[in-house]
N, CA and C atoms as a LAMMPS dump frame, in Angstrom:
ITEM: TIMESTEP
0
ITEM: NUMBER OF ATOMS
531
ITEM: BOX BOUNDS ff ff ff
-5.0000000000000000e+02 5.0000000000000000e+02
-5.0000000000000000e+02 5.0000000000000000e+02
-5.0000000000000000e+02 5.0000000000000000e+02
ITEM: ATOMS id mol type element x y z
1 1 1 N 75.661 259.92 303.583
2 1 2 C 76.893 259.73 302.839
3 1 3 C 77.221 258.239 302.791
4 2 1 N 77.622 257.767 301.641
5 2 2 C 78.067 256.383 301.477
6 2 3 C 79.571 256.421 301.243
7 3 1 N 80.303 255.731 302.109
8 3 2 C 81.756 255.659 301.977
9 3 3 C 82.134 254.216 301.708
10 4 1 N 82.817 253.977 300.598
11 4 2 C 83.289 252.637 300.28
12 4 3 C 84.791 252.587 300.503
13 5 1 N 85.224 251.636 301.316
14 5 2 C 86.649 251.382 301.495
15 5 3 C 87 250.217 300.582
16 6 1 N 88.012 250.403 299.775
17 6 2 C 88.359 249.399 298.778
18 6 3 C 89.857 249.151 298.809
19 7 1 N 90.244 247.89 298.919
20 7 2 C 91.671 247.559 298.957
21 7 3 C 92.249 247.331 297.568
22 8 1 N 91.441 246.782 296.677
23 8 2 C 91.954 246.427 295.361
24 8 3 C 90.836 246.571 294.334
25 9 1 N 91.174 247.097 293.193
26 9 2 C 90.179 247.295 292.135
27 9 3 C 89.903 245.981 291.404
28 10 1 N 88.724 245.895 290.81
29 10 2 C 88.333 244.75 289.987
30 10 3 C 88.326 245.174 288.525
31 11 1 N 88.597 244.222 287.665
32 11 2 C 88.417 244.485 286.247
33 11 3 C 86.917 244.539 285.995
34 12 1 N 86.45 245.655 285.498
35 12 2 C 85.033 245.84 285.212
36 12 3 C 84.806 245.819 283.711
37 13 1 N 83.721 245.181 283.326
38 13 2 C 83.354 245.132 281.916
39 13 3 C 81.951 245.711 281.759
40 14 1 N 81.692 246.237 280.593
41 14 2 C 80.352 246.755 280.322
42 14 3 C 79.364 245.6 280.362
43 15 1 N 78.273 245.816 281.029
44 15 2 C 77.256 244.77 281.137
45 15 3 C 76.332 244.857 279.937
46 16 1 N 76.296 243.807 279.142
47 16 2 C 75.382 243.849 278.007
48 16 3 C 73.937 243.826 278.498
49 17 1 N 73.127 244.653 277.914
50 17 2 C 71.713 244.718 278.273
51 17 3 C 70.913 244.939 276.994
52 18 1 N 70.82 243.875 276.185
53 18 2 C 70.185 244.048 274.878
54 18 3 C 68.689 244.317 274.989
55 19 1 N 68.188 245.04 274.019
56 19 2 C 66.746 245.235 273.903
57 19 3 C 66.247 244.216 272.888
58 20 1 N 65.233 243.471 273.276
59 20 2 C 64.705 242.427 272.406
60 20 3 C 63.464 242.931 271.684
61 21 1 N 63.436 242.673 270.396
62 21 2 C 62.306 243.113 269.579
63 21 3 C 61.079 242.252 269.865
64 22 1 N 59.948 242.733 269.418
65 22 2 C 58.699 241.983 269.558
66 22 3 C 58.798 240.661 268.808
67 23 1 N 59.427 240.688 267.638
68 23 2 C 59.596 239.463 266.852
69 23 3 C 60.471 238.454 267.594
70 24 1 N 61.557 238.917 268.19
71 24 2 C 62.444 238.025 268.942
72 24 3 C 61.679 237.372 270.102
73 25 1 N 60.932 238.181 270.837
74 25 2 C 60.161 237.651 271.969
75 25 3 C 59.129 236.628 271.494
76 26 1 N 58.508 236.927 270.364
77 26 2 C 57.533 235.993 269.801
78 26 3 C 58.212 234.681 269.445
79 27 1 N 59.384 234.778 268.815
80 27 2 C 60.118 233.57 268.418
81 27 3 C 60.509 232.737 269.636
82 28 1 N 60.949 233.382 270.688
83 28 2 C 61.338 232.648 271.901
84 28 3 C 60.142 231.91 272.505
85 29 1 N 58.975 232.503 272.372
86 29 2 C 57.779 231.908 272.971
87 29 3 C 57.186 230.793 272.112
88 30 1 N 57.201 230.958 270.799
89 30 2 C 56.426 230.065 269.948
90 30 3 C 57.226 229.117 269.063
91 31 1 N 58.491 229.37 268.824
92 31 2 C 59.271 228.468 267.968
93 31 3 C 59.96 227.433 268.849
94 32 1 N 59.655 226.148 268.617
95 32 2 C 60.25 225.103 269.454
96 32 3 C 61.787 225.165 269.443
97 33 1 N 62.373 225.033 270.599
98 33 2 C 63.822 225.011 270.825
99 33 3 C 64.53 226.35 270.592
100 34 1 N 63.81 227.387 270.192
101 34 2 C 64.465 228.676 269.923
102 34 3 C 65.173 229.205 271.17
103 35 1 N 64.516 229.121 272.312
104 35 2 C 65.124 229.64 273.535
105 35 3 C 66.344 228.804 273.93
106 36 1 N 66.262 227.494 273.773
107 36 2 C 67.419 226.639 274.106
108 36 3 C 68.609 226.946 273.198
109 37 1 N 68.339 227.163 271.942
110 37 2 C 69.42 227.489 271.002
111 37 3 C 70.029 228.841 271.364
112 38 1 N 69.194 229.807 271.692
113 38 2 C 69.698 231.127 272.078
114 38 3 C 70.534 231.038 273.354
115 39 1 N 70.048 230.291 274.341
116 39 2 C 70.809 230.121 275.589
117 39 3 C 72.137 229.404 275.323
118 40 1 N 72.14 228.43 274.429
119 40 2 C 73.38 227.727 274.082
120 40 3 C 74.363 228.695 273.429
121 41 1 N 73.852 229.59 272.597
122 41 2 C 74.708 230.602 271.965
123 41 3 C 75.333 231.506 273.024
124 42 1 N 74.529 231.973 273.997
125 42 2 C 75.058 232.816 275.073
126 42 3 C 76.1 232.058 275.893
127 43 1 N 75.819 230.809 276.198
128 43 2 C 76.753 229.978 276.961
129 43 3 C 78.069 229.836 276.191
130 44 1 N 77.977 229.552 274.91
131 44 2 C 79.181 229.37 274.105
132 44 3 C 80.004 230.663 274.041
133 45 1 N 79.349 231.799 273.962
134 45 2 C 80.073 233.071 273.943
135 45 3 C 80.891 233.25 275.217
136 46 1 N 80.348 232.838 276.352
137 46 2 C 81.092 232.945 277.61
138 46 3 C 82.206 231.906 277.683
139 47 1 N 81.934 230.698 277.239
140 47 2 C 82.913 229.619 277.348
141 47 3 C 84.096 229.786 276.393
142 48 1 N 83.928 230.491 275.319
143 48 2 C 85.048 230.673 274.394
144 48 3 C 86.178 231.467 275.051
145 49 1 N 85.85 232.196 276.108
146 49 2 C 86.872 232.921 276.858
147 49 3 C 87.849 231.979 277.548
148 50 1 N 87.481 230.72 277.673
149 50 2 C 88.322 229.74 278.362
150 50 3 C 89.727 229.69 277.757
151 51 1 N 89.846 229.918 276.456
152 51 2 C 91.161 229.9 275.788
153 51 3 C 92.108 230.939 276.372
154 52 1 N 91.576 231.994 276.93
155 52 2 C 92.403 233.056 277.487
156 52 3 C 93.075 232.699 278.796
157 53 1 N 92.716 231.585 279.393
158 53 2 C 93.274 231.24 280.695
159 53 3 C 94.522 230.376 280.616
160 54 1 N 94.909 229.935 279.443
161 54 2 C 96.185 229.229 279.314
162 54 3 C 97.303 230.255 279.527
163 55 1 N 98.264 229.92 280.371
164 55 2 C 99.319 230.865 280.765
165 55 3 C 100.049 231.45 279.56
166 56 1 N 100.421 230.621 278.618
167 56 2 C 101.226 231.106 277.483
168 56 3 C 100.372 231.497 276.283
169 57 1 N 99.564 230.574 275.812
170 57 2 C 98.82 230.857 274.585
171 57 3 C 97.676 231.848 274.803
172 58 1 N 97.255 232.033 276.055
173 58 2 C 96.164 232.961 276.335
174 58 3 C 96.605 234.387 276.601
175 59 1 N 97.92 234.632 276.625
176 59 2 C 98.429 235.969 276.969
177 59 3 C 97.897 237.052 276.025
178 60 1 N 97.86 236.759 274.747
179 60 2 C 97.389 237.751 273.775
180 60 3 C 95.894 238.039 273.964
181 61 1 N 95.135 236.994 274.255
182 61 2 C 93.701 237.168 274.492
183 61 3 C 93.482 238.026 275.733
184 62 1 N 94.206 237.72 276.816
185 62 2 C 94.069 238.492 278.055
186 62 3 C 94.494 239.939 277.859
187 63 1 N 95.503 240.151 277.045
188 63 2 C 95.95 241.515 276.762
189 63 3 C 94.826 242.32 276.101
190 64 1 N 94.12 241.682 275.187
191 64 2 C 92.982 242.341 274.538
192 64 3 C 91.872 242.653 275.526
193 65 1 N 91.598 241.696 276.415
194 65 2 C 90.574 241.928 277.443
195 65 3 C 90.978 243.092 278.337
196 66 1 N 92.262 243.113 278.735
197 66 2 C 92.756 244.18 279.62
198 66 3 C 92.583 245.547 278.977
199 67 1 N 92.961 245.646 277.724
200 67 2 C 92.843 246.917 277.006
201 67 3 C 91.384 247.359 276.933
202 68 1 N 90.516 246.424 276.581
203 68 2 C 89.089 246.733 276.463
204 68 3 C 88.506 247.172 277.813
205 69 1 N 88.822 246.435 278.876
206 69 2 C 88.286 246.763 280.205
207 69 3 C 88.864 248.077 280.726
208 70 1 N 90.166 248.297 280.537
209 70 2 C 90.794 249.543 281.001
210 70 3 C 90.187 250.743 280.278
211 71 1 N 89.965 250.61 278.984
212 71 2 C 89.334 251.697 278.226
213 71 3 C 87.919 251.973 278.734
214 72 1 N 87.181 250.91 279.042
215 72 2 C 85.824 251.074 279.57
216 72 3 C 85.854 251.808 280.911
217 73 1 N 86.756 251.39 281.805
218 73 2 C 86.857 252.022 283.125
219 73 3 C 87.241 253.489 282.981
220 74 1 N 88.265 253.764 282.173
221 74 2 C 88.718 255.155 282
222 74 3 C 87.627 256.042 281.4
223 75 1 N 86.828 255.472 280.516
224 75 2 C 85.776 256.258 279.861
225 75 3 C 84.587 256.527 280.784
226 76 1 N 84.422 255.714 281.828
227 76 2 C 83.214 255.816 282.648
228 76 3 C 83.437 256.189 284.106
229 77 1 N 84.669 256.148 284.584
230 77 2 C 84.95 256.447 285.995
231 77 3 C 85.278 257.922 286.183
232 78 1 N 84.968 258.466 287.359
233 78 2 C 85.372 259.842 287.657
234 78 3 C 86.895 259.976 287.601
235 79 1 N 87.365 261.096 287.11
236 79 2 C 88.796 261.336 286.94
237 79 3 C 89.584 261.084 288.222
238 80 1 N 89.046 261.495 289.369
239 80 2 C 89.796 261.381 290.625
240 80 3 C 90.03 259.935 291.058
241 81 1 N 89.297 258.972 290.486
242 81 2 C 89.463 257.566 290.87
243 81 3 C 90.09 256.705 289.773
244 82 1 N 90.296 257.239 288.601
245 82 2 C 90.701 256.415 287.454
246 82 3 C 91.991 255.64 287.672
247 83 1 N 93.001 256.279 288.228
248 83 2 C 94.272 255.569 288.423
249 83 3 C 94.099 254.354 289.319
250 84 1 N 93.275 254.474 290.344
251 84 2 C 93.045 253.344 291.241
252 84 3 C 92.159 252.284 290.595
253 85 1 N 91.123 252.702 289.889
254 85 2 C 90.115 251.769 289.394
255 85 3 C 90.578 250.882 288.249
256 86 1 N 91.672 251.224 287.588
257 86 2 C 92.24 250.31 286.593
258 86 3 C 93.195 249.396 287.351
259 87 1 N 92.85 248.114 287.492
260 87 2 C 93.637 247.206 288.328
261 87 3 C 95.086 247.055 287.865
262 88 1 N 95.927 246.749 288.837
263 88 2 C 97.348 246.5 288.552
264 88 3 C 97.59 245.009 288.309
265 89 1 N 96.618 244.174 288.678
266 89 2 C 96.745 242.73 288.478
267 89 3 C 96.39 242.369 287.042
268 90 1 N 96.864 241.224 286.604
269 90 2 C 96.524 240.762 285.26
270 90 3 C 95.061 240.341 285.236
271 91 1 N 94.405 240.629 284.162
272 91 2 C 93.002 240.245 284.044
273 91 3 C 92.907 238.721 284.072
274 92 1 N 91.883 238.223 284.729
275 92 2 C 91.693 236.782 284.85
276 92 3 C 92.136 236.231 286.191
277 93 1 N 92.875 237.023 286.982
278 93 2 C 93.306 236.561 288.308
279 93 3 C 92.136 236.538 289.284
280 94 1 N 91.149 237.348 289.036
281 94 2 C 89.963 237.415 289.887
282 94 3 C 88.734 237.293 288.998
283 95 1 N 87.629 237.024 289.614
284 95 2 C 86.37 236.873 288.897
285 95 3 C 86.038 238.143 288.108
286 96 1 N 85.522 237.966 286.914
287 96 2 C 85.111 239.097 286.088
288 96 3 C 83.847 239.729 286.678
289 97 1 N 83.803 241.042 286.664
290 97 2 C 82.658 241.758 287.223
291 97 3 C 82.063 242.64 286.128
292 98 1 N 80.779 242.449 285.867
293 98 2 C 80.084 243.327 284.932
294 98 3 C 79.613 244.563 285.689
295 99 1 N 79.84 245.711 285.105
296 99 2 C 79.46 246.978 285.731
297 99 3 C 77.953 247.153 285.624
298 100 1 N 77.296 247.192 286.754
299 100 2 C 75.84 247.365 286.779
300 100 3 C 75.463 248.76 287.271
301 101 1 N 76.345 249.724 287.017
302 101 2 C 76.088 251.097 287.445
303 101 3 C 77.05 251.567 288.518
304 102 1 N 78.019 250.716 288.878
305 102 2 C 78.973 251.079 289.927
306 102 3 C 79.763 252.333 289.559
307 103 1 N 80.344 252.355 288.368
308 103 2 C 81.158 253.514 287.974
309 103 3 C 80.313 254.785 287.939
310 104 1 N 79.101 254.684 287.45
311 104 2 C 78.21 255.855 287.419
312 104 3 C 77.896 256.334 288.833
313 105 1 N 77.783 255.402 289.791
314 105 2 C 77.458 255.798 291.17
315 105 3 C 78.573 256.62 291.802
316 106 1 N 79.794 256.464 291.322
317 106 2 C 80.922 257.206 291.892
318 106 3 C 80.872 258.699 291.569
319 107 1 N 80.017 259.095 290.653
320 107 2 C 79.827 260.513 290.334
321 107 3 C 78.872 261.198 291.311
322 108 1 N 78.153 260.433 292.103
323 108 2 C 77.168 261.019 293.021
324 108 3 C 77.864 261.803 294.126
325 109 1 N 77.228 262.89 294.548
326 109 2 C 77.786 263.742 295.605
327 109 3 C 77.844 263.043 296.958
328 110 1 N 76.988 262.054 297.162
329 110 2 C 76.94 261.389 298.462
330 110 3 C 77.711 260.065 298.494
331 111 1 N 78.584 259.841 297.516
332 111 2 C 79.394 258.619 297.462
333 111 3 C 80.865 258.996 297.461
334 112 1 N 81.621 258.328 298.329
335 112 2 C 83.061 258.574 298.417
336 112 3 C 83.782 257.234 298.403
337 113 1 N 84.765 257.09 297.55
338 113 2 C 85.583 255.88 297.468
339 113 3 C 86.907 256.158 298.157
340 114 1 N 87.235 255.364 299.179
341 114 2 C 88.493 255.516 299.911
342 114 3 C 89.357 254.304 299.587
343 115 1 N 90.458 254.533 298.917
344 115 2 C 91.339 253.438 298.525
345 115 3 C 92.753 253.605 299.07
346 116 1 N 93.059 254.762 299.643
347 116 2 C 94.429 255.04 300.078
348 116 3 C 94.559 255.261 301.584
349 117 1 N 93.515 254.962 302.34
350 117 2 C 93.539 255.118 303.799
351 117 3 C 92.703 253.988 304.398
352 118 1 N 93.283 252.799 304.571
353 118 2 C 92.505 251.62 304.956
354 118 3 C 91.914 251.698 306.362
355 119 1 N 90.937 250.857 306.591
356 119 2 C 90.281 250.762 307.896
357 119 3 C 91.273 250.219 308.912
358 120 1 N 91.351 250.902 310.048
359 120 2 C 92.207 250.443 311.14
360 120 3 C 91.377 249.851 312.272
361 121 1 N 90.195 250.443 312.5
362 121 2 C 89.392 249.996 313.639
363 121 3 C 87.925 250.337 313.413
364 122 1 N 87.056 249.415 313.85
365 122 2 C 85.621 249.672 313.851
366 122 3 C 85.266 250.225 315.226
367 123 1 N 84.611 251.364 315.239
368 123 2 C 84.214 252.032 316.482
369 123 3 C 82.693 251.944 316.644
370 124 1 N 82.171 252.19 317.842
371 124 2 C 80.711 252.161 318.023
372 124 3 C 79.962 253.14 317.117
373 125 1 N 80.609 254.227 316.718
374 125 2 C 79.927 255.235 315.899
375 125 3 C 80.457 255.331 314.478
376 126 1 N 81.387 254.47 314.096
377 126 2 C 81.924 254.548 312.743
378 126 3 C 83.215 253.787 312.577
379 127 1 N 84.108 254.355 311.787
380 127 2 C 85.36 253.704 311.397
381 127 3 C 86.521 254.657 311.616
382 128 1 N 87.613 254.129 312.149
383 128 2 C 88.863 254.892 312.233
384 128 3 C 89.788 254.33 311.156
385 129 1 N 90.325 255.221 310.335
386 129 2 C 91.249 254.793 309.289
387 129 3 C 92.676 254.781 309.832
388 130 1 N 93.564 254.242 309.048
389 130 2 C 94.968 254.158 309.461
390 130 3 C 95.559 255.535 309.76
391 131 1 N 95.121 256.552 309.027
392 131 2 C 95.634 257.91 309.251
393 131 3 C 95.032 258.564 310.495
394 132 1 N 94.024 257.906 311.099
395 132 2 C 93.383 258.456 312.284
396 132 3 C 92.069 259.162 312.011
397 133 1 N 91.695 259.295 310.754
398 133 2 C 90.436 259.952 310.404
399 133 3 C 89.262 259.099 310.894
400 134 1 N 88.253 259.75 311.462
401 134 2 C 87.038 259.066 311.903
402 134 3 C 85.958 259.285 310.846
403 135 1 N 85.405 258.191 310.338
404 135 2 C 84.325 258.253 309.354
405 135 3 C 83.052 257.773 310.047
406 136 1 N 82.087 258.674 310.292
407 136 2 C 80.844 258.258 310.953
408 136 3 C 80.094 257.239 310.095
409 137 1 N 79.44 256.277 310.765
410 137 2 C 78.685 255.261 310.026
411 137 3 C 77.476 254.816 310.832
412 138 1 N 76.318 254.824 310.19
413 138 2 C 75.104 254.272 310.794
414 138 3 C 75.061 252.762 310.595
415 139 1 N 75.607 252.303 309.477
416 139 2 C 75.639 250.878 309.155
417 139 3 C 76.946 250.583 308.434
418 140 1 N 77.453 249.374 308.636
419 140 2 C 78.674 248.933 307.957
420 140 3 C 78.338 247.642 307.229
421 141 1 N 78.631 247.595 305.941
422 141 2 C 78.382 246.41 305.131
423 141 3 C 79.728 245.804 304.787
424 142 1 N 79.913 244.539 305.147
425 142 2 C 81.153 243.832 304.835
426 142 3 C 80.944 243.047 303.551
427 143 1 N 81.637 243.421 302.509
428 143 2 C 81.528 242.743 301.22
429 143 3 C 82.942 242.542 300.71
430 144 1 N 83.525 241.422 301.079
431 144 2 C 84.945 241.243 300.811
432 144 3 C 85.27 240.162 299.804
433 145 1 N 84.295 239.548 299.203
434 145 2 C 84.648 238.568 298.19
435 145 3 C 83.711 237.385 298.174
436 146 1 N 84.251 236.26 297.739
437 146 2 C 83.419 235.106 297.443
438 146 3 C 83.724 233.904 298.333
439 147 1 N 84.42 234.092 299.439
440 147 2 C 84.721 232.983 300.34
441 147 3 C 83.444 232.615 301.087
442 148 1 N 83.006 231.365 300.956
443 148 2 C 81.721 230.983 301.534
444 148 3 C 81.841 230.25 302.862
445 149 1 N 82.947 229.569 303.115
446 149 2 C 83.063 228.775 304.337
447 149 3 C 83.484 229.591 305.551
448 150 1 N 84.134 230.7 305.324
449 150 2 C 84.562 231.575 306.418
450 150 3 C 84.208 233.001 305.999
451 151 1 N 82.936 233.364 306.115
452 151 2 C 82.462 234.604 305.51
453 151 3 C 83.074 235.889 306.048
454 152 1 N 83.693 235.854 307.207
455 152 2 C 84.276 237.075 307.754
456 152 3 C 85.792 237.075 307.672
457 153 1 N 86.365 236.108 306.941
458 153 2 C 87.816 236.055 306.826
459 153 3 C 88.452 235.974 308.198
460 154 1 N 89.417 236.809 308.46
461 154 2 C 90.098 236.796 309.753
462 154 3 C 89.435 237.72 310.775
463 155 1 N 88.354 238.394 310.373
464 155 2 C 87.66 239.292 311.305
465 155 3 C 86.951 238.506 312.4
466 156 1 N 87.044 238.996 313.599
467 156 2 C 86.282 238.435 314.709
468 156 3 C 85.296 239.508 315.153
469 157 1 N 84.025 239.222 314.985
470 157 2 C 82.982 240.188 315.303
471 157 3 C 82.174 239.645 316.475
472 158 1 N 82.082 240.449 317.53
473 158 2 C 81.392 240.036 318.747
474 158 3 C 80.145 240.875 318.951
475 159 1 N 79.09 240.228 319.422
476 159 2 C 77.844 240.92 319.701
477 159 3 C 77.57 240.964 321.186
478 160 1 N 76.289 240.937 321.509
479 160 2 C 75.89 240.981 322.913
480 160 3 C 76.463 239.793 323.674
481 161 1 N 76.766 240.003 324.935
482 161 2 C 77.3 238.979 325.836
483 161 3 C 78.629 238.403 325.35
484 162 1 N 79.312 239.107 324.453
485 162 2 C 80.637 238.684 324.019
486 162 3 C 80.662 237.464 323.122
487 163 1 N 79.537 237.104 322.539
488 163 2 C 79.466 235.93 321.662
489 163 3 C 79.812 236.36 320.241
490 164 1 N 80.73 235.622 319.615
491 164 2 C 81.111 235.969 318.245
492 164 3 C 80.032 235.501 317.274
493 165 1 N 80.016 236.109 316.1
494 165 2 C 79.047 235.717 315.076
495 165 3 C 79.249 234.253 314.699
496 166 1 N 80.49 233.825 314.55
497 166 2 C 80.762 232.438 314.16
498 166 3 C 80.281 231.465 315.236
499 167 1 N 80.452 231.811 316.521
500 167 2 C 79.948 230.954 317.603
501 167 3 C 78.423 230.87 317.542
502 168 1 N 77.782 232.005 317.341
503 168 2 C 76.321 232.04 317.274
504 168 3 C 75.81 231.168 316.127
505 169 1 N 76.404 231.306 314.955
506 169 2 C 75.955 230.554 313.789
507 169 3 C 76.205 229.06 313.974
508 170 1 N 77.341 228.684 314.58
509 170 2 C 77.637 227.258 314.753
510 170 3 C 76.668 226.599 315.734
511 171 1 N 76.148 227.358 316.696
512 171 2 C 75.2 226.814 317.67
513 171 3 C 73.767 226.884 317.141
514 172 1 N 73.396 228.01 316.559
515 172 2 C 72.009 228.239 316.162
516 172 3 C 71.695 227.88 314.716
517 173 1 N 72.714 227.749 313.88
518 173 2 C 72.509 227.421 312.468
519 173 3 C 71.48 228.352 311.823
520 174 1 N 71.559 229.623 312.181
521 174 2 C 70.6 230.593 311.651
522 174 3 C 71.283 231.935 311.473
523 175 1 N 70.786 232.743 310.557
524 175 2 C 71.376 234.069 310.381
525 175 3 C 71.106 234.969 311.574
526 176 1 N 71.913 235.994 311.685
527 176 2 C 71.763 236.959 312.765
528 176 3 C 71.117 238.211 312.206
529 177 1 N 70.008 238.614 312.773
530 177 2 C 69.356 239.862 312.373
531 177 3 C 69.001 240.631 313.606
């Protein structure tokens, strides 16, 4: 069983995955600068979104993005999670996330999304939630965002001999496995 504990939903967008024709592939390989021009076009498509980040003039653009993303989430998420999975925050407050199959994975029988009973304690055999429920776990994956300088946030994780992960990394300058 895979149990995901989630504090806040992300705005999810459909991930474009175009199929390229044989002619397109040939052009990218043999026509000088074709690939650079195509990459510049893709870059420009992403950068044009920059107009949406102005607080006042970008409001209408962000509203359109919100509607599009909310419709995508509602159309692809399991009914039991839809209210949670459409974020309450304004789009653009957090990094945009392209859906790479996440919503589809929530339909699996062995996947459970917990959004209304947060983690209270990590136990040797699993997790205790705030309500007191024990969720057995063979492995726990911490994936909390994009902070790179303090990867565990306020969590203090101790291993053998009472040494914290941060102490180990600061002394050994190496990952822990």
